[in-house]
KOLNUSE-12280 format. One line per 3 residues: number of its first residue (from 0); for each residue x, y, z of N, C-alpha, C. Coordinates in Angstrom, 3 decimals. Layout:
<nodes>
NUM = X,Y,Z,X,Y,Z,X,Y,Z | ...
</nodes>
This chain:
<nodes>
0 = 0.566,-1.275,-0.275,0.132,0.422,-0.032,0.996,1.728,-0.147 | 0.324,2.325,-0.741,1.458,3.133,-0.932,1.196,4.535,0.300 | 2.091,5.122,0.532,2.173,5.593,1.506,1.214,7.284,1.394
3 = 0.743,7.901,2.200,0.185,8.877,2.022,0.960,9.980,1.949 | 0.571,11.298,1.196,1.314,12.175,0.780,1.564,12.678,2.548 | 0.702,13.238,3.075,0.425,13.658,4.365,1.952,12.946,5.392
6 = 2.206,11.879,5.226,2.757,11.671,5.721,4.348,11.070,5.217 | 4.327,12.008,4.445,5.698,11.608,3.553,6.618,12.783,3.901 | 7.988,12.726,3.714,8.926,13.511,4.086,8.937,14.742,3.098
9 = 8.351,14.971,1.540,7.510,15.808,0.591,6.757,16.963,1.261 | 6.069,16.476,2.484,4.880,16.986,3.197,5.581,18.056,4.352 | 6.447,18.062,4.726,7.151,18.715,5.707,8.602,19.406,5.034
12 = 8.551,20.573,4.373,9.450,21.390,3.983,9.900,22.664,4.711 | 8.862,22.889,6.017,9.482,24.231,6.627,9.293,23.436,7.928 | 9.824,23.870,9.308,9.683,23.786,10.518,9.539,24.750,11.315
15 = 9.493,25.134,12.626,9.401,26.140,13.475,10.912,26.091,13.627 | 11.575,25.188,13.902,12.802,24.628,14.470,13.649,25.777,13.408 | 13.492,25.423,11.992,14.187,26.134,11.120,14.442,27.503,11.088
18 = 13.088,27.973,11.513,12.462,29.469,11.457,13.389,30.220,13.034 | 13.500,29.658,13.916,14.160,30.086,14.853,15.844,29.926,14.961 | 15.937,28.718,14.376,17.514,28.542,14.160,18.327,29.611,12.960
21 = 17.163,30.119,12.023,17.780,31.440,10.833,17.754,32.388,12.039 | 17.201,32.718,12.840,17.078,34.121,13.139,16.519,34.969,12.714 | 16.432,36.032,13.227,15.480,37.605,12.607,16.395,38.243,11.651
24 = 17.331,37.833,11.453,17.798,38.875,9.381,17.496,37.921,8.666 | 17.701,36.498,9.010,17.130,35.413,7.927,15.638,36.143,7.808 | 15.342,35.838,8.373,13.148,36.154,8.616,13.122,37.299,7.877
27 = 13.784,38.240,8.232,13.707,39.787,7.128,14.031,39.638,6.302 | 14.544,38.888,5.530,15.495,38.471,4.271,14.039,37.960,3.784 | 13.747,36.832,4.146,12.386,36.479,3.624,11.040,37.157,3.123
30 = 10.902,38.134,4.225,9.855,39.254,3.944,10.761,40.023,2.913 | 11.574,40.354,2.555,11.925,41.209,1.527,11.595,40.419,0.120 | 12.438,39.318,0.029,12.084,38.570,-1.275,10.848,38.415,-1.527
33 = 9.989,38.155,-0.464,8.576,38.023,-1.011,7.376,39.561,-1.161 | 8.237,40.469,-0.675,7.337,41.612,-0.576,8.157,42.157,-2.206 | 9.301,42.068,-2.582,9.346,43.234,-3.799,10.421,41.323,-4.499
36 = 9.232,40.515,-4.673,10.018,39.641,-5.292,10.278,40.175,-7.209 | 9.620,40.960,-7.237,10.064,41.154,-9.109,11.595,41.590,-9.135 | 11.834,42.009,-7.753,13.285,42.966,-7.710,13.876,41.918,-6.664
39 = 13.810,40.655,-6.458,14.684,39.924,-5.939,14.957,40.830,-4.605 | 13.963,41.396,-3.986,14.423,41.377,-2.624,14.846,42.748,-2.383 | 14.924,43.657,-3.296,15.086,45.286,-3.650,13.994,46.007,-3.313
42 = 14.164,47.029,-2.308,13.053,47.681,-2.380,12.553,49.070,-2.591 | 10.941,48.847,-3.033,10.471,49.828,-4.296,9.508,50.696,-3.482 | 9.835,51.768,-3.800,8.572,52.627,-2.970,6.915,52.534,-3.012
45 = 6.567,51.965,-2.127,5.096,52.068,-2.085,4.524,52.929,-2.699 | 4.935,54.227,-2.894,4.161,55.529,-3.111,4.359,55.755,-4.643 | 5.265,55.990,-5.010,5.700,56.170,-6.105,6.605,54.999,-6.957
48 = 6.822,53.988,-6.691,7.283,53.292,-7.625,8.805,52.931,-7.374 | 9.444,54.013,-7.398,10.720,54.466,-7.303,11.760,53.284,-6.826 | 12.985,52.932,-7.473,13.629,52.003,-6.854,15.103,52.459,-6.040
51 = 14.981,53.854,-6.555,16.629,54.512,-5.324,15.943,54.871,-4.201 | 17.000,54.220,-3.651,16.301,54.771,-1.753,18.028,54.651,-0.907 | 17.254,55.512,0.214,18.582,55.149,1.227,18.605,54.261,2.113
54 = 18.662,53.704,2.740,18.568,52.424,4.157,18.840,53.032,5.309 | 18.032,52.694,5.881,18.069,53.814,7.349,18.407,52.108,8.623 | 19.542,51.936,8.339,19.816,50.302,9.421,19.360,50.683,10.574
57 = 19.263,51.580,11.309,18.922,50.951,12.710,17.526,51.280,13.119 | 16.552,51.366,12.262,15.063,51.013,12.112,14.948,49.936,10.881 | 15.811,49.268,10.014,15.104,48.828,9.182,14.275,49.419,8.183
60 = 14.612,50.568,8.167,13.431,51.009,7.300,13.936,51.948,6.106 | 13.650,52.219,5.017,14.020,53.008,3.903,13.829,54.426,3.628 | 14.480,55.116,3.139,13.632,56.445,2.668,14.048,57.071,1.132
63 = 13.028,56.926,0.181,12.606,57.029,-0.883,13.576,58.269,-1.922 | 14.477,58.223,-2.733,15.821,59.158,-3.268,14.204,60.010,-3.633 | 13.181,59.570,-4.252,12.473,60.604,-5.267,11.337,61.629,-4.500
66 = 10.558,60.786,-3.775,9.354,61.377,-2.883,10.041,61.771,-1.621 | 10.978,60.897,-0.963,11.208,61.345,0.260,10.526,60.180,1.638 | 9.932,59.757,0.782,9.086,58.700,1.726,9.639,57.927,2.700
69 = 9.671,57.646,4.290,10.133,56.526,4.498,9.325,55.389,4.798 | 9.501,54.142,4.303,8.955,53.077,4.180,9.541,51.734,4.758 | 8.697,50.569,5.122,9.794,49.613,5.948,8.834,48.348,4.924
72 = 9.343,46.972,5.154,8.934,45.600,4.097,7.516,45.835,4.275 | 6.926,46.094,5.507,5.975,45.722,5.739,4.638,46.765,5.115 | 5.439,47.874,5.129,4.124,48.984,4.782,3.511,49.190,3.954
75 = 2.220,49.498,4.397,0.849,49.279,2.948,0.432,47.612,3.210 | 0.844,46.679,3.566,0.216,45.512,3.782,-0.497,45.125,5.024 | -0.631,43.884,5.155,-1.765,43.560,6.186,-1.204,43.533,7.608
78 = 0.329,43.737,7.418,1.102,44.153,8.731,1.667,44.787,8.877 | 1.213,45.994,8.457,1.271,47.234,8.565,1.191,47.851,10.060 | 2.077,48.444,10.831,2.297,48.785,12.008,1.992,47.844,13.161
81 = 3.191,46.509,12.746,3.369,45.569,13.651,4.294,45.771,14.742 | 4.283,44.821,15.605,5.038,45.350,16.723,5.891,43.767,16.986 | 5.297,42.482,16.361,5.790,41.334,16.682,7.443,41.934,15.607
84 = 8.530,41.168,16.187,9.556,40.790,14.959,9.294,39.544,13.698 | 10.073,40.041,12.790,9.912,39.237,11.974,10.200,37.710,12.144 | 10.469,37.229,12.880,10.896,35.630,13.658,9.546,35.077,14.027
87 = 8.745,35.576,14.656,8.115,35.744,14.926,6.278,35.421,13.918 | 6.571,36.635,13.349,5.524,36.781,12.039,5.783,35.330,11.488 | 7.072,35.182,10.856,7.022,34.002,10.114,7.127,32.573,10.862
90 = 7.018,32.451,12.180,6.547,31.228,13.220,4.994,31.266,13.429 | 4.516,32.386,13.149,2.874,32.494,13.291,2.421,31.823,12.392 | 3.046,32.189,10.692,2.527,31.904,9.803,2.450,29.903,9.667
93 = 3.779,29.711,10.285,3.698,28.289,10.018,2.789,27.299,10.731 | 3.080,28.188,12.016,1.761,27.511,13.315,0.657,27.256,12.060 | 0.185,28.553,12.076,-1.088,28.776,11.273,-1.840,27.664,10.045
96 = -0.316,27.268,9.212,-0.611,26.576,8.086,-0.781,25.225,8.840 | 0.584,24.621,9.674,0.310,23.490,10.227,-0.790,22.791,10.987 | -1.458,23.824,11.416,-3.176,23.536,12.008,-4.063,23.433,11.210
99 = -3.964,22.244,10.410,-5.169,21.897,9.303,-6.268,21.535,9.584 | -6.482,21.765,10.890,-8.176,22.092,11.502,-8.276,22.897,12.386 | -7.522,24.049,12.005,-7.925,25.312,12.709,-7.125,25.679,14.096
102 = -6.774,26.441,14.696,-5.658,27.101,15.237,-7.088,28.358,16.269 | -6.766,27.614,17.484,-7.579,28.718,18.498,-6.335,29.583,18.625 | -6.659,31.076,19.073,-5.941,32.154,19.327,-5.383,31.841,20.588
105 = -5.850,31.579,21.838,-5.168,31.224,23.019,-3.877,29.820,22.647 | -3.939,28.575,21.709,-3.084,28.201,21.488,-1.940,28.795,20.713 | -2.426,29.921,19.994,-0.929,30.892,19.174,-0.350,31.553,20.260
108 = -1.400,32.315,21.019,-0.646,33.473,22.217,0.495,32.640,23.006 | -0.115,31.316,23.361,1.367,30.562,23.829,2.783,30.338,23.399 | 1.816,29.601,21.932,3.262,28.855,21.247,4.195,30.626,20.938
111 = 3.333,31.859,20.691,3.989,32.948,20.589,4.766,33.618,21.784 | 4.153,33.188,22.718,4.342,34.177,24.491,4.106,35.749,23.987 | 2.595,35.805,23.424,2.202,36.839,23.574,0.484,37.202,23.953
114 = 0.417,38.619,24.030,-1.224,38.787,24.938,-2.140,38.037,23.843 | -3.131,37.481,24.177,-4.297,36.625,23.524,-4.762,37.755,22.314 | -5.401,38.746,22.493,-5.710,40.076,21.535,-4.775,40.051,20.429
117 = -3.219,39.785,20.799,-2.478,39.761,19.320,-2.524,38.972,18.794 | -2.714,37.610,19.381,-2.780,36.218,18.584,-4.457,36.034,17.303 | -5.466,36.902,18.312,-6.673,36.948,17.801,-6.576,37.825,16.265
120 = -6.390,38.867,16.736,-6.108,39.878,15.221,-5.238,39.536,14.494 | -4.133,38.805,14.728,-2.913,38.116,13.787,-3.607,36.855,13.509 | -4.160,36.277,13.915,-4.765,34.974,13.438,-6.030,35.146,11.791
123 = -6.670,36.424,12.131,-7.839,36.883,11.959,-6.805,37.697,10.155 | -6.341,38.326,10.923,-5.666,38.790,9.344,-4.967,38.381,8.394 | -4.427,36.839,8.752,-4.166,35.885,7.910,-5.122,35.479,7.491
126 = -6.153,35.354,8.110,-7.605,34.607,7.450,-8.134,35.555,6.205 | -7.820,37.091,6.856,-8.550,37.913,5.907,-7.662,37.878,4.673 | -6.488,37.525,4.834,-5.693,37.996,2.910,-5.523,36.359,2.380
129 = -6.203,35.351,3.129,-6.471,34.518,2.218,-7.801,34.276,1.519 | -8.425,34.945,2.241,-10.179,35.223,1.233,-9.712,35.546,0.484 | -9.050,36.156,-0.332,-9.183,37.171,-1.233,-9.070,35.838,-2.470
132 = -8.655,35.226,-2.229,-8.339,33.750,-3.503,-9.582,32.936,-3.219 | -9.882,32.819,-1.873,-11.782,32.498,-1.793,-12.480,32.918,-2.772 | -12.759,33.704,-2.211,-14.132,34.742,-2.751,-13.659,35.775,-3.908
135 = -13.347,34.728,-4.810,-13.118,35.813,-5.854,-14.214,35.533,-6.800 | -13.810,36.496,-8.439,-15.207,36.347,-9.317,-15.199,35.501,-10.529 | -14.528,34.677,-9.960,-14.374,33.836,-11.165,-15.662,32.619,-10.904
138 = -16.332,32.376,-12.007,-17.640,31.348,-11.809,-17.055,29.888,-11.662 | -17.366,29.013,-10.977,-17.159,27.965,-10.744,-17.656,26.802,-11.683 | -17.014,25.923,-11.795,-17.879,25.250,-13.589,-17.241,23.828,-13.188
141 = -17.704,23.044,-14.394,-17.457,21.827,-14.051,-18.746,20.709,-13.183 | -18.444,19.971,-12.451,-18.983,19.650,-11.404,-18.752,19.992,-10.046 | -19.950,20.302,-10.102,-19.871,21.366,-8.675,-21.167,21.236,-7.941
144 = -20.213,20.886,-6.299,-21.867,20.200,-5.024,-22.169,21.737,-4.728 | -22.904,21.494,-3.886,-23.756,22.338,-3.083,-24.644,22.041,-1.737 | -24.243,22.571,-0.840,-24.966,21.773,0.527,-24.774,23.374,1.407
147 = -25.638,23.245,2.553,-25.736,23.633,3.752,-25.087,22.932,4.960 | -24.854,24.037,6.073,-24.791,23.351,7.363,-25.170,24.621,8.703 | -25.671,23.842,9.396,-25.709,25.147,10.538,-24.635,25.347,11.124
150 = -24.559,26.685,11.719,-23.398,26.847,13.015,-24.118,28.127,14.088 | -23.752,27.850,15.259,-23.687,28.442,16.377,-25.126,28.778,16.727 | -25.758,29.116,17.854,-26.926,29.590,18.608,-27.500,28.212,19.407
153 = -26.629,27.223,19.731,-26.531,26.677,20.744,-27.180,27.289,21.814 | -28.484,26.904,22.320,-28.855,26.827,23.460,-29.088,25.558,24.698 | -28.208,26.168,25.887,-28.263,24.367,26.847,-29.622,24.420,27.444
156 = -29.948,23.251,27.109,-30.830,22.878,27.832,-31.423,22.932,29.288 | -32.934,23.465,29.765,-33.015,23.363,31.220,-32.761,22.318,31.998 | -31.875,22.651,33.133,-31.545,21.345,34.174,-32.828,20.281,33.704
159 = -34.287,21.335,34.493,-35.496,20.413,34.984,-35.615,20.050,33.413 | -36.340,18.585,33.527,-36.868,17.996,32.360,-38.370,18.680,31.912 | -39.216,19.145,32.905,-40.567,19.856,32.543,-40.247,21.202,32.297
162 = -39.209,21.492,32.201,-38.842,23.104,32.142,-38.282,23.154,30.554 | -37.835,22.111,30.164,-37.190,22.355,28.776,-38.212,22.819,27.730 | -37.926,23.276,26.941,-38.592,23.564,25.465,-37.969,23.313,24.321
165 = -39.189,23.316,23.009,-38.359,22.880,22.222,-37.333,23.822,20.962 | -36.045,23.577,20.919,-35.190,24.558,20.712,-35.400,25.107,19.596 | -35.976,24.242,18.401,-36.338,24.112,17.378,-37.421,25.753,16.348
168 = -37.920,26.022,17.861,-38.924,26.912,17.240,-38.113,28.244,17.424 | -38.842,29.372,16.591,-37.812,30.574,16.585,-37.700,31.216,17.551 | -38.804,31.053,18.349,-38.830,32.150,19.742,-38.347,31.471,20.770
171 = -37.458,30.398,20.757,-36.559,29.588,21.444,-35.338,29.679,21.136 | -34.615,30.090,19.967,-33.577,30.460,19.736,-33.161,31.816,19.832 | -31.379,32.043,19.657,-31.203,32.912,20.090,-30.821,33.606,19.258
174 = -31.174,33.486,17.735,-31.081,34.459,16.847,-29.434,34.924,16.256 | -28.740,33.632,16.632,-27.060,33.848,16.530,-26.864,32.446,15.224 | -27.993,31.886,15.566,-27.737,30.828,13.899,-27.113,30.876,12.767
177 = -26.621,30.804,12.203,-26.469,30.822,11.012,-26.116,29.555,10.099 | -26.616,29.671,8.640,-25.868,28.755,7.663,-24.952,29.186,6.544 | -24.168,28.100,6.775,-22.948,28.053,5.536,-23.201,27.567,4.618
180 = -23.523,28.269,3.207,-23.839,27.434,2.208,-22.385,27.394,1.235 | -22.365,26.041,1.489,-20.918,25.854,0.069,-20.903,25.426,-1.075 | -20.086,25.710,-2.383,-19.975,25.467,-3.548,-18.855,24.702,-3.584
183 = -19.008,23.151,-4.064,-17.252,22.847,-4.297,-17.183,21.791,-5.420 | -16.173,22.508,-6.260,-15.328,21.954,-7.792,-15.186,20.676,-7.269 | -15.742,19.588,-7.756,-14.784,17.948,-7.622,-13.445,18.405,-8.418
186 = -12.728,18.339,-7.060,-11.179,18.236,-7.394,-10.369,19.582,-8.069 | -11.361,20.583,-7.296,-11.510,22.214,-7.622,-11.233,23.277,-6.357 | -12.196,24.390,-6.529,-12.000,25.504,-5.733,-13.518,25.059,-4.825
189 = -13.304,25.599,-3.259,-14.625,25.468,-2.673,-15.064,27.282,-2.073 | -16.475,27.245,-2.580,-16.165,28.484,-2.059,-17.726,28.681,-1.309 | -17.402,29.152,0.306,-17.988,29.121,0.858,-19.108,30.739,1.113
192 = -20.549,30.626,1.762,-21.107,31.890,2.176,-22.100,31.506,3.544 | -21.801,32.778,4.054,-22.792,32.658,5.044,-24.346,33.291,5.472 | -25.282,32.493,5.271,-26.564,32.921,5.061,-27.824,32.677,6.426
195 = -28.413,33.242,6.160,-29.911,33.255,7.331,-30.557,31.718,7.005 | -30.774,31.300,6.063,-30.876,29.762,5.293,-30.380,29.086,4.272 | -30.378,28.083,4.524,-29.948,26.937,3.021,-30.576,27.521,1.304
198 = -31.635,27.798,1.508,-32.489,28.325,0.101,-31.682,29.395,-0.236 | -31.003,30.127,0.291,-30.384,31.563,-0.544,-29.486,30.731,-1.288 | -28.933,29.325,-0.745,-28.130,28.618,-1.879,-28.407,29.024,-3.510
201 = -29.667,28.942,-3.611,-29.981,29.052,-5.050,-29.633,30.864,-5.862 | -29.632,31.488,-5.085,-29.672,32.944,-6.034,-28.101,33.149,-5.609 | -27.518,32.396,-4.801,-25.841,32.341,-4.725,-25.004,31.773,-5.979
204 = -25.721,30.112,-6.129,-25.541,29.940,-7.471,-25.719,30.094,-8.891 | -26.624,31.791,-8.623,-27.044,32.331,-9.822,-25.449,33.440,-10.328 | -25.398,33.387,-9.176,-24.004,34.760,-9.495,-22.729,33.996,-9.237
207 = -22.732,32.518,-8.913,-21.459,32.191,-8.615,-20.618,31.004,-9.357 | -21.895,30.321,-9.996,-21.575,28.978,-10.660,-22.805,28.899,-12.271 | -21.373,28.721,-13.360,-21.533,29.048,-14.600,-22.704,27.925,-15.184
210 = -23.700,28.546,-16.029,-24.660,27.643,-16.087,-24.280,26.689,-16.776 | -23.079,26.483,-17.620,-22.635,24.884,-18.084,-22.297,23.346,-17.029 | -22.223,23.800,-15.766,-21.745,23.375,-14.867,-22.941,22.155,-13.774
213 = -22.493,21.231,-13.877,-23.547,20.351,-13.963,-23.321,20.348,-12.176 | -24.806,20.246,-11.604,-25.001,20.884,-10.288,-25.155,19.909,-9.511 | -24.751,19.508,-8.187,-24.974,18.060,-7.552,-25.676,18.426,-5.881
216 = -26.683,18.419,-5.514,-27.203,18.575,-4.565,-27.825,17.460,-3.771 | -28.533,17.476,-2.359,-29.263,16.198,-1.664,-30.429,16.539,-2.389 | -31.267,15.596,-1.224,-32.705,15.805,-1.766,-33.554,16.869,-1.070
219 = -33.096,18.364,-0.378,-33.974,19.193,0.113,-34.579,19.754,-1.492 | -35.710,20.203,-0.167,-36.682,20.569,-1.431,-36.371,22.325,-2.285 | -35.712,22.866,-1.648,-35.386,24.251,-1.896,-34.322,24.051,-3.530
222 = -33.392,22.468,-3.296,-33.137,22.637,-4.245,-33.365,22.277,-5.643 | -34.683,22.323,-5.674,-35.521,21.770,-6.973,-35.403,23.157,-7.668 | -35.247,24.248,-7.436,-35.156,25.332,-8.616,-34.208,25.191,-9.422
225 = -32.625,24.250,-8.417,-31.893,24.501,-9.343,-31.750,23.795,-10.694 | -33.347,22.768,-11.165,-33.239,22.195,-11.735,-33.399,23.194,-13.505 | -34.110,24.303,-12.830,-34.493,25.612,-14.428,-33.336,25.947,-15.058
228 = -32.044,26.068,-14.077,-30.879,26.635,-14.332,-29.949,25.777,-15.004 | -29.747,24.885,-14.356,-28.274,23.748,-14.455,-29.031,22.282,-15.173 | -28.278,21.878,-15.221,-28.159,20.057,-15.308,-27.860,19.945,-14.097
231 = -29.167,18.734,-13.296,-28.502,18.843,-11.801,-28.821,17.112,-11.488 | -28.054,16.849,-10.928,-27.628,15.376,-10.324,-28.560,15.486,-8.570 | -29.047,14.325,-8.189,-29.599,14.498,-6.694,-29.651,13.211,-6.661
234 = -28.849,13.310,-4.614,-28.951,12.030,-4.053,-29.805,12.010,-3.087 | -30.479,10.922,-2.981,-31.351,11.061,-1.296,-30.513,10.412,-0.283 | -30.100,11.271,0.482,-29.708,10.658,1.326,-30.624,10.244,2.562
237 = -31.583,9.853,2.763,-32.459,8.949,3.501,-31.813,7.413,2.745 | -31.770,7.498,1.406,-32.198,6.072,0.613,-30.129,5.264,0.426 | -29.613,6.829,-0.010,-28.165,6.712,0.329,-27.029,7.513,-0.147
240 = -26.159,7.295,0.333,-25.007,8.928,0.293,-24.414,8.820,-1.084 | -24.731,7.796,-2.043,-23.634,8.107,-3.251,-24.335,6.886,-4.320 | -24.813,7.601,-5.349,-25.666,6.236,-6.066,-24.983,6.608,-7.763
243 = -23.619,5.931,-8.435,-23.319,6.222,-9.341,-22.798,7.170,-9.676 | -22.328,8.435,-8.728,-21.094,9.246,-9.137,-22.553,10.635,-8.667 | -23.650,9.940,-8.022,-24.330,11.304,-7.466,-24.023,11.212,-6.404
246 = -23.403,12.161,-6.221,-23.362,12.620,-4.344,-22.973,14.129,-3.776 | -22.427,14.235,-2.813,-22.237,15.221,-2.431,-21.007,15.294,-1.158 | -20.212,14.154,-1.748,-19.213,13.972,-0.644,-17.884,14.865,-0.537
249 = -17.515,15.673,-1.519,-16.514,16.556,-1.719,-17.026,17.899,-0.896 | -18.128,18.197,-1.140,-18.826,19.380,0.102,-18.862,19.088,1.519 | -19.369,17.954,1.506,-19.469,17.166,2.669,-18.465,17.299,3.853
252 = -16.913,16.895,2.868,-15.742,16.644,3.460,-15.534,18.012,3.829 | -15.516,18.893,2.710,-15.233,20.529,3.493,-16.146,20.588,4.790 | -17.383,20.546,5.348,-18.259,20.703,6.296,-17.655,19.935,7.231
255 = -16.915,18.806,6.830,-16.649,17.701,8.019,-15.282,18.868,8.981 | -14.459,19.186,8.115,-13.398,19.949,7.936,-13.497,21.463,9.212 | -14.585,21.837,8.764,-15.492,22.782,9.064,-15.528,22.755,10.737
258 = -16.735,21.763,10.781,-17.337,21.407,12.137,-16.428,21.095,13.100 | -15.010,20.416,12.363,-14.150,20.099,13.763,-13.650,21.343,14.224 | -13.275,22.513,13.022,-12.314,23.732,13.158,-13.112,24.207,14.520
261 = -14.551,24.202,14.164,-15.511,25.412,14.782,-15.887,24.527,16.592 | -16.119,23.203,16.672,-16.227,22.763,18.094,-14.949,22.366,18.511 | -13.829,21.633,17.304,-13.019,21.311,18.366,-11.774,22.261,19.020
264 = -11.622,23.435,18.095,-10.226,24.245,17.952,-11.388,25.839,18.620 | -12.075,26.258,18.247,-12.413,27.420,18.714,-13.317,27.522,19.608 | -14.548,26.376,19.482,-15.674,26.041,20.815,-16.877,27.236,20.418
267 = -16.318,28.528,20.178,-17.254,29.101,19.961,-16.801,30.403,18.683 | -18.268,30.500,17.686,-17.490,31.155,16.713,-18.841,32.263,16.608 | -18.394,33.746,16.750,-19.454,34.633,16.033,-19.686,34.451,15.091
270 = -21.034,35.033,14.504,-21.770,35.172,13.502,-21.391,36.379,12.656 | -20.761,37.262,13.355,-19.867,38.406,12.882,-18.968,37.822,12.125 | -17.914,36.627,12.385,-17.005,36.574,12.346,-16.834,35.161,11.259
273 = -17.885,34.262,11.376,-18.178,33.074,10.374,-17.868,33.179,9.240 | -17.892,34.209,8.572,-17.307,33.789,7.188,-15.792,33.908,7.084 | -14.725,34.095,8.435,-13.609,33.767,8.556,-13.296,32.723,8.461
276 = -13.868,31.967,9.303,-13.327,30.216,9.218,-13.796,29.670,8.292 | -15.089,29.810,8.045,-15.360,29.406,6.514,-14.254,29.401,5.608 | -13.706,30.661,5.376,-13.041,30.824,4.609,-11.605,29.880,4.766
279 = -11.325,30.284,6.002,-9.888,29.634,6.147,-10.144,27.966,5.789 | -11.528,27.255,6.311,-11.435,25.957,6.254,-11.740,25.662,4.540 | -11.854,26.455,3.972,-11.830,26.392,2.444,-10.714,26.124,1.911
282 = -9.898,26.961,2.105,-8.469,27.733,1.993,-7.878,26.000,2.410 | -8.011,25.676,3.430,-7.613,24.415,4.090,-7.549,23.016,3.389 | -8.917,23.562,3.248,-9.678,22.113,2.019,-8.614,21.897,0.606
285 = -8.717,23.200,-0.086,-8.307,23.331,-1.158,-6.975,22.957,-1.246 | -6.120,23.332,-0.510,-4.688,23.251,-0.184,-3.958,22.301,0.520 | -4.783,21.394,0.953,-4.834,19.843,1.747,-3.333,18.589,1.183
288 = -3.349,19.153,-0.532,-1.949,18.244,-0.785,-0.534,19.031,-0.967 | -0.867,19.986,-0.710,0.693,20.483,-0.741,1.239,20.625,0.403 | 2.550,20.780,0.400,3.604,20.923,1.508,3.332,21.782,2.529
291 = 3.563,22.000,3.537,3.756,22.786,4.791,4.481,24.282,4.244 | 5.358,24.171,3.359,6.263,25.085,3.426,5.368,25.623,1.996 | 4.995,25.120,1.053,4.142,25.559,0.121,2.988,26.755,0.306
294 = 2.529,25.860,1.566,1.848,26.649,1.898,1.785,28.107,2.659 | 2.839,27.810,3.585,3.397,28.824,3.981,3.358,30.065,3.406 | 4.421,29.861,2.089,4.823,30.740,1.207,3.748,31.249,0.430
297 = 2.609,30.787,0.084,1.449,31.204,-0.256,0.481,32.018,0.420 | 0.382,32.369,1.752,-0.050,32.756,2.698,0.373,33.806,2.934 | 1.463,33.539,2.958,2.961,35.082,2.989,2.499,36.010,2.128
300 = 3.147,35.499,0.950,2.673,36.103,-0.075,1.217,36.962,-0.113 | 0.315,36.473,0.283,-0.920,36.688,0.381,-1.004,37.811,1.236 | -0.657,37.495,2.323,-0.529,38.690,3.574,-0.115,39.866,3.083
303 = 1.408,39.770,1.982,2.297,40.921,1.975,1.906,41.786,0.582 | 0.618,40.827,0.023,0.309,41.768,-1.099,-0.970,42.485,-1.026 | -1.574,41.686,0.237,-3.088,42.617,0.784,-2.672,43.565,1.427
306 = -3.452,44.775,1.121,-3.254,46.281,1.535,-3.650,46.410,3.167 | -3.748,47.145,3.440,-3.768,47.508,4.924,-5.383,47.057,5.566 | -5.323,45.944,6.642,-6.842,45.697,6.536,-7.373,47.010,7.747
309 = -8.694,47.129,6.588,-9.178,48.406,7.594,-10.323,47.572,8.987 | -10.676,46.139,8.952,-11.359,45.651,9.928,-10.532,45.335,10.994 | -9.194,45.047,11.105,-8.607,44.322,12.504,-7.282,45.466,12.300
312 = -6.630,46.800,11.507,-5.985,47.299,12.404,-6.487,48.505,13.358 | -5.895,48.200,14.572,-6.415,49.131,15.745,-7.337,48.466,15.819 | -7.687,47.174,15.803,-9.400,46.377,16.691,-9.715,47.254,17.809
315 = -8.421,46.629,18.448,-8.964,46.915,20.019,-8.913,48.313,20.496 | -8.489,49.092,19.647,-8.416,50.777,20.107,-9.334,51.168,20.254 | -10.944,50.706,19.058,-11.829,51.238,18.869,-12.704,51.015,19.512
318 = -13.857,51.753,19.978,-14.425,52.014,21.095,-15.736,50.956,20.630 | -16.152,50.955,19.253,-17.241,50.077,18.591,-16.450,48.873,17.637 | -16.268,47.786,18.329,-16.388,46.346,17.913,-17.079,45.667,16.978
</nodes>
């Protein structure tokens, strides 16, 4: 029997030991080469694009010879105004990538020896950077599976049996329950959306799925509308999970990862940020066959290409969150 890829040495191309052995200077050079890949790590002014600059060695900053603006390797990126060292940032990316079923901010704060607030915002910045790849405008095509799953809104049942209520009724719910509707190409991309009901997935399909695609769904009645726009295959889960190629196993695999992420790592996810975790799980699922070094380079490149986060920069300093 052939060895699974994830058990092979080829899946392990980056480790925390290598990062901290290399030191701060080596980590800084990695950031420079990723930020300015087209110039092989030579600084480019983010304001005017000039290559001529003066180096301020004492602060790891540069001064543009044309517009005289001062900038650093993280200026204008999602890591702007950072306080962590480059070695710690690189270590955080490595830990984040290695946690294939999610990573709690409390665990990250312990691993990096930083405050919980620092770890929480840093993890969300990385999720925001990778979400640009997940939530793009390119329509899904080929064989596309669709399904929905409910998250959040749990109500602890009353201690006394006679006082317990039917929590399925709207008046007995917290209002925090959400549905993640996910579309997944077989052997391709996963695209999740957070909605109030699974039936909203039909309208989402009109916006994000190519009309020549073949849709695959379960027996839920709201998916009947898919037949009007696509060639649609249905599977009745009360009878079988797979029927000669008719199944939703790929999108169910995504939900399996997301559920383990939410219940096993984070325990509680606010509906305000559920889309961040849904995108994170989609990215993990789509890149599960890459080595951890490839995934770390990918997510670091996305973070350095991403602009300053308007959501997470100064998050804890704002009065209203």
